[in-house]
C-alpha positions, 0 to 999 in steps of 0.5 A: 464511526459507530461499531455498528455502522455499515463499512465497505472495504473495497479491495478486501483481499489485498495487502491493505484490504486484508489488514484493514478487515482484520483491524476493524474485527479486532476493534469490534466493528460488526458490520462489514461489507465487501465483494470480490472482483468477480461479483462486483467489478469496480471498473463498471459503473453499473455493478458499482451502483447496483452494489451501493443501492443494495448495501448503502454503506455509511463509511467506504475505505477505498483500497481496491487498485491495480498495482504491481512492481516496476516490470508490471508498471512499465509494461502495461501503463495503459492498464494501470492508468485506465483501471484505476481511473475507472475504479476511483470514479466509480466508487467515489461518485457512488459514494456521493450519490448514496450519501456516504458519510465519509470515504477514505481513499488510499494513495501512495508515496510513490506518486510524489515527485521522483526527486522530492526533498527528503522527508517527504512532506504532504506539500510535495504533491505535484511540485516535480516530475514523476518516476517514469516507470510508474507515471501512469499509476501516479497520474491515476492516484493523483486524479483520485486525490483531486477528485476527493478534494473537488467533491468535497469543495463542490458537494460538501463530502467528507473525503480524505486521502491518505499517502502510505509509504512502502508496505509489507505483511500478510497477503503481500506479493512474494513473486520474484517476477512482480513483487517489491523489495521486501518480499522478494528478498524474503523469497530469495533467501528462503529459496537459498536456504532450502536448496542450500545455495551458497550466495544471494544476489541482491540488485544494486549497491545496497546503499539506497534507503527505504521505509517500510510500514507493516500492513497492520500498522497501516490498517490502525492508522486508517481507522484512526484517520477515519475517526479523527481526521477531516481535512481536504488535504492529504496526509502521510502514514509512515514510520518516520525512519528508514534503512538501507537496502544492505541492512535490510537484506542482513536483517532478512537474511537472519530472520530466515536463517540463510547462512550463505553470503550476500552479493551485491550486483552493482551492474543492476539499478539502485533506483531513487537514492532515498525515499522517506516520509515527513510523518510529522502531521499524523504523529501530532494527531496522535498516532505513531507506528508501533510495529518495529521492522524486526518484529514485523519481519518475523511476523511476515515470515511466519506467515510466509512459511504457512501460506506461501512457502509451497507456492511461491516462485523460488527461482533466483 
C-alpha cells in the first residue's frame, strides 16, 4: 500500500475510524478520502456507487457500522441488522465493481458464540449460539465476513476480515446510558469525584474478565494487516491478556483520582464470565499490541478531560 495510494476510510469519525485516520497520517499516507454520513449515506446504494465513481479508491477500510451497547442492541434489533447489512453490502459490492485492490472489513469478537472456549480462536466462529442481546448485530457482521469470503472465492478479490477485541480510546462513547464498561466506569468515577460522592456503584460481582485494546493499537494493526495479510480467513486482534472488572474499576479509580469507595451491586448481571481472544495468529505474523492498559487509561482520561467533561452524561 503505497504512501500515495488513494485510501477510503469508511466511518472516519468513529472510535476506530478516527484512530485509523490519525495513524495513516502519522505513517505518511497522503491521499485519504472520507465522507460524513450526511453527505454519503452508506445504507443507500446510489450514494455509495456515486462516491466510488467519483473517488475510485484503491484501498478500503470498512470501519463504518451501527454500534451500541446492550440496551440499544436489545431495543432496536431491526435497526442493527438492517443498517449493518446495507452498509456492508453496498460498500463491499461497490469495491468489487470499481476494482478496489484490497478491502479490510471490521468484525467484532462479540459475534463469536456466547460460550466459546477461552481464549477464543478464529475457528470458533459459527460453532455455537450467539449472545441473545446482540444477535441481530452479530448476524449482520457474520454476513459481512461471509460476503468477503464469497467475493474472494468467486471474483478473486482480496478482502480480509479482522476481529478486534473490546476497544477503548479517543472518540469513545462516554454516555452512561449507551456506553460500554470501560468508558462508563470512567464517566462514573469522574462524576463521583467532581460531585464529592462517597461511593461509586459497579454492576455485578466484579469477577468477570475482559480484554481491552487501545484504538491506536488497533489502527496500527489494521494498517499492518492491510500491508501483509491476504488470507481468506478472519484474524483476531487483541492484547492476549484480560483483567477482572474489579481490577479495572480499581485502575480507573486511581487514574481519575476518586478517593471514595467502590460498591458492587450483585443484584445486577455479570454477563459472560470471560472474553479473551487468541492472538497467536497475528503475533506470529509479527504484530503485537504496544500500549499497556495503565498507559492507555491515562491517555483516555486526558482526552476525556479535554473533550467530554462538560458534555458527558454524569448521572450515576
